[in-house]
C-alpha positions as CSV (number, residue, x, y, z in Angstrom):
1,M,-44.2,21.9,20.8
2,R,-43.3,24.4,23.6
3,C,-40.1,22.5,24.4
4,K,-38.9,22.7,20.8
5,K,-39.4,26.5,20.7
6,C,-37.4,26.8,23.9
7,A,-34.7,24.6,22.5
8,F,-34.5,26.7,19.3
9,A,-34.5,29.9,21.4
10,I,-31.7,28.7,23.6
11,S,-29.7,27.4,20.7
12,G,-30.0,30.7,18.8
13,L,-29.1,32.7,22.0
14,L,-25.9,30.5,22.5
15,L,-25.0,31.0,18.8
16,I,-25.4,34.8,19.1
17,I,-23.4,34.9,22.4
18,G,-20.6,32.9,20.8
19,L,-20.4,34.9,17.6
20,V,-20.4,38.2,19.5
21,G,-17.6,36.9,21.7
22,V,-15.6,36.0,18.6
23,A,-16.3,39.3,16.9
24,Q,-15.4,41.3,20.1
25,R,-12.0,39.7,20.5
26,G,-11.0,39.9,16.9
27,K,-7.5,38.5,16.0
28,S,-6.7,37.9,19.6
29,V,-8.8,34.7,19.5
30,L,-6.0,33.0,17.5
31,G,-3.5,31.1,19.6
32,I,0.3,30.8,19.1
33,D,-0.2,28.0,16.6
34,F,-1.9,30.4,14.2
35,V,0.0,33.7,14.8
36,G,3.5,32.4,15.6
37,G,5.7,32.7,18.8
38,D,8.5,31.1,20.7
39,E,8.9,27.4,21.6
40,I,11.3,26.3,24.2
41,L,12.2,22.7,25.2
42,L,13.3,22.3,28.8
43,K,14.9,19.4,30.7
44,Y,13.8,19.1,34.3
45,E,14.5,17.1,37.4
46,H,11.1,17.6,39.1
47,E,7.9,18.1,37.2
48,I,5.9,21.3,37.5
49,D,2.2,21.2,37.0
50,C,1.3,22.7,33.6
51,Q,-1.6,24.6,35.1
52,E,0.8,26.2,37.6
53,V,3.0,27.3,34.6
54,R,0.0,28.9,32.8
55,K,-1.1,30.6,36.1
56,F,2.4,31.9,36.7
57,A,2.6,33.3,33.1
58,K,-0.8,35.0,33.6
59,D,0.2,36.4,37.0
60,Q,3.5,37.7,35.6
61,S,1.8,39.2,32.5
62,F,3.6,37.0,29.9
63,G,0.4,36.6,27.8
64,E,-0.6,33.3,26.4
65,V,1.7,30.4,27.4
66,N,1.1,26.8,26.5
67,A,3.0,24.1,28.5
68,V,3.0,20.4,27.8
69,Y,5.2,17.4,28.8
70,Q,6.6,15.3,26.0
71,K,8.2,11.9,26.2
72,Y,10.2,10.9,23.1
73,L,10.0,7.3,21.9
74,G,13.2,5.3,22.2
75,S,14.7,7.8,24.6
76,Q,14.6,8.2,28.3
77,M,14.4,12.0,27.9
78,N,11.2,13.8,29.1
79,L,10.9,17.4,28.1
80,L,8.7,20.3,29.0
81,K,7.6,22.2,25.9
82,V,6.7,25.8,26.5
83,Q,5.2,28.0,23.8
84,T,5.0,31.8,24.4
85,E,4.2,34.8,22.4
86,R,6.9,36.1,20.1
87,D,10.2,37.3,21.8
88,K,9.0,36.3,25.3
89,G,10.4,32.8,25.4
90,I,13.8,33.4,26.9
91,T,12.5,35.9,29.4
92,F,9.8,33.5,30.5
93,M,12.2,30.6,30.8
94,K,14.4,32.6,33.1
95,A,11.4,33.7,35.2
96,L,10.3,30.1,35.4
97,Q,13.8,28.9,36.5
98,K,13.8,31.6,39.2
99,Q,10.2,30.7,40.4
100,Y,10.8,26.9,40.4
101,P,14.5,26.3,41.3
102,E,13.8,22.8,42.6
103,A,12.7,21.7,39.1
104,Q,16.3,22.5,37.8
105,L,15.0,23.6,34.3
106,Q,17.6,23.6,31.5
107,S,17.0,24.8,28.0
108,V,17.5,22.1,25.3
109,A,16.2,24.0,22.3
110,H,14.7,27.4,21.4
111,N,12.7,27.9,18.2
112,Q,10.7,30.7,16.8
113,M,7.6,29.9,14.8
114,G,7.2,32.6,12.3
115,A,4.2,33.8,10.4
116,S,4.8,31.5,7.4
117,V,4.6,28.4,9.6
118,S,1.5,29.7,11.4
119,S,-0.2,30.7,8.1
120,E,0.5,27.1,6.8
121,V,-1.2,25.7,10.0
122,Q,-4.1,28.1,9.4
123,K,-4.5,27.0,5.8
124,N,-4.3,23.3,6.7
125,A,-6.8,23.7,9.4
126,I,-9.3,25.4,7.1
127,I,-8.8,22.8,4.4
128,S,-9.2,19.9,6.8
129,V,-12.5,21.3,8.2
130,L,-13.8,22.1,4.6
131,M,-12.8,18.6,3.4
132,A,-14.6,17.0,6.4
133,L,-17.8,19.0,5.6
134,L,-17.6,18.1,1.9
135,C,-17.1,14.3,2.6
136,I,-20.0,14.3,5.1
137,L,-22.3,16.1,2.6
138,I,-21.3,13.6,-0.2
139,Y,-21.7,10.5,2.1
140,V,-25.1,11.6,3.5
141,A,-26.3,12.6,0.0
142,M,-25.4,9.2,-1.4
143,R,-26.6,7.2,1.6
144,F,-29.9,9.0,2.1
145,E,-30.9,12.1,0.0
146,F,-29.2,15.3,-1.0
147,S,-31.5,17.4,1.1
148,Y,-30.6,15.3,4.2
149,G,-27.0,16.0,3.4
150,V,-27.5,19.7,3.3
151,G,-29.5,19.6,6.5
152,A,-26.8,17.5,8.2
153,V,-24.1,20.0,7.1
154,L,-26.1,23.0,8.4
155,A,-26.6,21.2,11.7
156,L,-22.9,20.5,11.8
157,L,-22.1,24.2,11.2
158,H,-24.6,25.2,13.9
159,D,-23.2,22.9,16.5
160,T,-19.6,23.8,15.6
161,L,-20.2,27.5,15.7
162,I,-21.8,27.3,19.1
163,T,-18.9,25.2,20.4
164,I,-16.2,27.5,19.0
165,G,-18.1,30.7,19.9
166,L,-18.7,29.7,23.6
167,Y,-15.1,28.4,23.9
168,I,-13.7,31.8,22.7
169,A,-16.4,33.9,24.6
170,L,-15.2,32.2,27.8
171,G,-11.7,33.6,27.2
172,H,-9.9,30.8,25.5
173,Q,-7.9,31.0,22.3
174,F,-8.3,29.0,19.1
175,S,-5.3,26.7,18.7
176,A,-4.3,23.6,16.7
177,P,-5.7,21.2,19.4
178,M,-9.0,23.1,19.1
179,V,-9.1,22.1,15.4
180,A,-9.0,18.5,16.4
181,A,-11.8,19.2,18.9
182,V,-13.9,20.8,16.2
183,L,-13.4,17.7,14.0
184,M,-14.5,15.6,16.9
185,V,-17.6,17.7,17.4
186,F,-18.3,17.1,13.6
187,G,-18.2,13.4,14.2
188,Y,-20.5,13.4,17.2
189,S,-22.9,15.9,15.6
190,I,-23.2,13.9,12.4
191,N,-23.8,10.7,14.3
192,D,-26.5,12.4,16.4
193,T,-28.1,14.0,13.3
194,I,-28.3,10.8,11.3
């Protein structure tokens, strides 16, 4: 009985810490996927570690920068995709070329993701999460009882809010890959609950 009380207390504390972290950071918790920014595709001769790119951006005060390598099917072209805050893409690319001359970075494309695209991503993310919750509620209600379905959805919300809250409280931003991670937490949580 004492262990259950400790578990509830720790769980509640984690939830509060997470929610305070989210409230404290406000809109800055949203990543480039949700607020818009620049996206640059770069050809390269030598690969640069993505962590080094992020660290370089942080050290040079470029704000949030996401860097990932992409390989296109049916093509031998490998590209480095760099996302930056609005109007910082070209400047960051030039700084990156100067910092890593051995990589021989060359711009292939430069796009700006505006507020309309990011608001569409935001809307789709919210819809996907709500649809997942509704489907889980319906399934559990039909398979077991309606009250079990409500309990399962509340447990899902609890687990998800703790995950998101702690992730953001630790200084990270909410992005499109985080939506996929939230849906994965849904799956594991409902599996554990049932």
